[in-house]
N, C-alpha and C positions, 0 to 999 in steps of 0.2 A: 724339179719343184720340194723333192721329199727329199735331195744333200741339205737344201738351202734350210726346211725346217730341223732337218739330223742337227746342223749345225747350231741353230737359233736355240735349239733347248742341250745345247755345249755337251751334245755326240763325239765321239771322236770322228775324224776325215775319213779317215780309212772305211771303218765299218758302215759310215755316211753314204760313202760313194759308192760301197761295194751292196749296201740295201738299194739302194736308187737305184743300180742298173738292173738289179734283180727284180724289182717290183717294176719297173717300166717294158720291162720284156713279160713278166706274168701278165701284166695288165694288157698287152695288146695280146697275145696269146689266150688269154682268157674270152678278150669282145672279139679276134677274129675268127677262129678256130670255135669256140665252143659254144657263142650268144649269138656268132654268123650274121654281125655288125661288120662288113666291110670296112677297115680302113685303109689308107692310103701307106704304101711303102715306105717312101721316104730315102729315106738313107738306105736302105737296107733292098730298094731295087735290082742294086748292082750283086747281091749277095743269092737273094731268094730270085731272081729272075723275075 
């Protein structure tokens, strides 16, 4: 979603992609670890366990 918003506001596609990946990982870590909201792992289940 953040990638689409970045492109919508005429952002650089590479910078928008990098930011969207970083914000996705950051929000997952924030909610799962720090705020103790258990979220499903999805594709990360093979990596994390």
